[in-house]
N, C-alpha and C positions, 0 to 999 in steps of 0.2 A: 859260466860264459852268456850266462843270460842274464849276470851282473850287468855284465860290459853291454850287451844288447840293448839292454831297458837305458841307460847312459847313451848312447847314442841314437836310438828314439828322443829321448828328452830332447838333446840335441839339436837335435833336428825338427823337434816340436819347434825349439825356441828359434831358431837360423828361420825357420819361415815365419815365424810370427814378424819377428824384425824385420824381415823384410815386406812381409804385408804392409806395415809400417813408415817403412823406409820409403815406400812406391808409393804409400797414399802422401804422407806429406810430401816425396817431392814434383806429382802431380799439382795438389794443395797452394806450394810456393811458384808453380809453373802458371795456374790460372791467376793466382795473386798478379803474378809479372806483367801476364795478359792483360787484363785490367788496370793495373799502372802504364803501362804501355798505349792504351786506351785512351783512359781523361788524360795523360799524356798530352796527346794531339788534338783533342777538345778542346785545354785551354790553351795549345797554339792558339787553335782558328779561333774562339774567341777574343784572345790577344789579336789577333789581325782585325775580326771584326771592332772590337774597340778603339783600335787608331786610326779605319775606317772612318769611323762616327766623330770623332775626335777631327780628324783634316775637314770632313761636312761644317762641325759644327763650326771649326775657326772659321773654313769660306762664306758660309752663311748668316758669321757674326760680324764679321768685315763689309760684306754685301752691307747690309742690317746699317752698319753706321755708316757708311757712305749715304746711304739711302737720307741717316738722319740728319745730314751737314747739311 
């Protein structure tokens, strides 16, 4: 019976270690996904700013061309 107890104890330790690793991996994936989401939001904001600058440049360019005529 002592053999089974030792095997069971070893299995419990292995399971606990696997669970700990799985938990850490899950947390790391969650943090990475959150960081990717924030980066995506920042990229969308920068894209909006670039589009606004393009419109402003087009207006300024048109005004300059009209002034030079």
